[in-house]
C-alpha positions, 0 to 999 in steps of 0.5 A: 242804439243811436245807429239804429234810431237813425236808420229808422228815422231816415226811412220814415223821412224817405216815405215822406219825400215820396208824398212831398213830390205829390204835394208839392205839385198839388194846387193846395201846397204848390208854393214852397212857402205854403208847404213850409208854413204847414210843416212848421205849424204842425211842429207845434204838436211837440207840445204834447210832450210838455208834461214829461219834458218841458221847462223854463230855461235861461234867457240866453238859451231860449234865444238860441233855441228859437233861433236854431228853429228859425234857422231850421224852418228857413233851411226847409224853405229853401229845400222845398224852393229847391225841389219845386224848381228842380227834381228832388232826386238832383236836389237832395244829394246836393244838400246831403253833401253840403250839410255834412261837410259843413256840420263837420267843420262847425262841430270841430270848431264849435263843439270840439267833435273829433271823429278820427281817421275811420270816422272821416273816412266813413262820412267820405263814403256816405257822401260820395255814395249819396251823390252816386245813388242819385247821379243820373248817367243817362243824361248828358246835359250841358247845363252846369248846375240845375235850376234849384241848385243855389237853393240846395246849397242855401238849404244845406247851410241852414240846416247844418248851422241849425243841427249844430246849434241843436247839438250844442243845445242837447249837451246841456239840456234833456232832449224833449225840452230842446225838441219843444223849444226849437220847434217853437222857434220853427213856428215863429219862422213860419209866422215871419213869412207874413211879412212877404206880401207874396208868401202871405197871399199864398198862405191865406189863399190856401187856407180858404181851400180848406172850406172846399170839399172836392175829393181832390182837396180831401186827398191832398189834405190826407196826404199832407197829414200823412207826410208830415206825421212821417216827417214829424216821426222821422225828425224826432227820431233823427234829433233823438239820435243826434242827442245821444251823447255817444252820437256824432252830429256830423255822422247822423247828418252824412247818414242822410245817404240811407234815405237816398237807398230807401227812396230807391227801393220805395221808388222801384216798388211804387213806380208801377203804382204811382208813375206821376209821383216817383219814377225809377228807370229800370236800365241795367247800367242805372241799377248796377250804378245804384247798387255799386252806391248802395255798397259804398253807403253800407261801407260808410255805415260800417265805418262809422258804426265803429 
C-alpha cells in the first residue's frame, strides 16, 4: 500500500514542478528565498489536522522535530536556488541521486535499516534510471558542472538528513503529530530568512505586490496556490508512505525517479500548450533514451516492491 501512496505522491509533486517552472520565472516569486518563504508558510495548514493527531511531546522531541523541519526548508531553499540558476531537468536528477545515497548510509547507521541485495539493486536501478531519463544526449557542453550543481548537492544532503530524522520520529509517534511538528519547524526556518537583509527585502517586496490587482499578478497568485496545494498533498502522501512501518525511507526517496517519468509524460502533453514553461524535444534518439530509462525505473520499482 505504501508503494502506491508513494507513486501517487510523486505524480502530484511532478505537477507541482511544472508550475514551479512558471512561478520561479515570474515577477512575484523570482527570488528563491521568496518562493521558499511562501512554501514554508503554507505548511502551517498542517495544523488543520491538530484535532485528530496533535499532542504535546517532550523537549528533546520538540527540538528534534523542529530541527528536522528547519533542515527540510533549507534543503528546499537550496533546491530553488539550483533551479533558478539552471534547468530543473538538470537539477532534479542530481538531487534525486544524492539524497537516496546519503539516506541509504544514514538509515543504515542510525535506524538500522537493512535492504538486502534485491533492495540495493532496486535503488541502483531507480537512481540510474532517474539520471538517464534527464540526461540530454543532444548537448555537447564542455562545462563539467552546471551552474546550480553545488546547490543541487547541498539540497540533496539537507533533504536526506531531514528524511532520516523524520523516519526516526515516525517510529516513536503517529504520522500526523510528527507532520505537524516538523511543519512548524519549517515555518521557523523560513522565519529565519528575515535575518538575511537581501532575503528580507525580497520577501517584504513580494508582500507588497499582493496589493496590486493586475491580471498577471492574480494569475501568478492562483498558480502559486495551486502549486503549493499539489505540493502539499504530494508531500503529505510521501511522508505518509515513509511513516509506514514496512516502508524503507531509502526506497521511498529513491522512487523520486518516478517523478521524472511523470514530468516527461506531462511535458509531452503540455509542451505544445505551455512551451515557455516546459519543453520536451521530440527527437527520436531522446525519446528512445527516455523510454529505456523508464524501463530501468520500472525494473527498480519491481525489485523494491518485493
